C-alpha positions, 0 to 999 in steps of 0.5 A: 451479578455472576453473568456480569463478572463472566462477561468482564472476564471474557472481555479481559481475556479477549483484550489480553489475547489481542495484545499478545498477538499485536506485540508478537507481530511487532517483535517479529517485524523488529527482528526481521528488520534488525537481521537485515540492517545489522548483518550481511544477507548471509549473516542474517540467514538469507541465502542467495536464492531464498525459498519463494514465499509468494506475491505481495503488492506495494501500493502508494496513495495520494501522489504523485509528489513532485519530489518524493515520487521521482525518488521512489521511482528511482529506487524501484527502478534500481531494484526492478520492482513494480508497484501500484500508484493510486493517484488523485486527478488534481496531482496528475494534472499538476505533475503529468510527467511523473505519472507518465514516467511511472506508467512507462516504467511498468507501474500500474496507475489507479484512481484515487478520485480527483480531490481525495473525496470520501464517499458519503450518503450525500455526495454520490453523484459528485463522487461518481464525477470525481472517478470519471474525471480522474479516469479521463486524465489518467488516460490522457496522460498515460494513454491507458485506461484504468479499472482500479480505484482505491476509494479514499478511506475505504468508503465504497458502493458496489454499484460503481463496479457495474456502472463504471467498470471499476474494481475497488482495491483495499488493503490488509497492511497499513503502517500509518506512514502518513502520521509518522516520520520514524522510518524504523517504526514504519518498516517494522509495522509493514513487516509484522503484517505482510504475508503472501498476497498482502496489499500494503498501503503507503503514501508517496508524499513523505521522505520517510515513506520513500526510505521505509518503502525501499527498505521493505522491498529489500527485506521482503525480496531477500526473504523470497517475496515477489512484488507485483501490481495489484491486478496480479493479486486480485485476478491471478 
């Protein structure tokens, strides 16, 4: 009985500590967002040249979208920021001019399979074909080969790294923007988790994501972060 009570007490402490950590991160993200939105840069404590805090990579899955990806590209171009797009082959096939534009403007184009297929124990051969066909259409449209893949849902098998010379790119910041239209909530979630060398996962298929992503860029740049494509995070 005593062991059982000790185990319950231990679990309670763990849960309580995790909850405190979560709310502290959320509070920090909200404070940074409020400082940005309520004041000028100087009033918010940002100097013209903030101390350099390191590199971060902003990544977008599932595109391109015919409306929202061009809007995002316009905002990124205005801010001179480069990001990484993990595109599906079927969307590249439908909107090749958007992918070509993104590549020409210096963004990195990565593979997200042709039909957004998750790897399972039963579809290994089909998954490999999905990767190859998406690589082919990316090269056809951009004139460039890609070696980077964001496997849907993070499901991956290391054998493809050698067989296909593909490098999986996961993430450490996920604001779950695909299930929320609350821009402020998305921004706070990103800010709460971002640190040097973070890889931020977002989706360029939503108006709210475009708005949130550009706010995130403005805030983190002002704080001293540099936005780079994922290859600079993984290999520099």
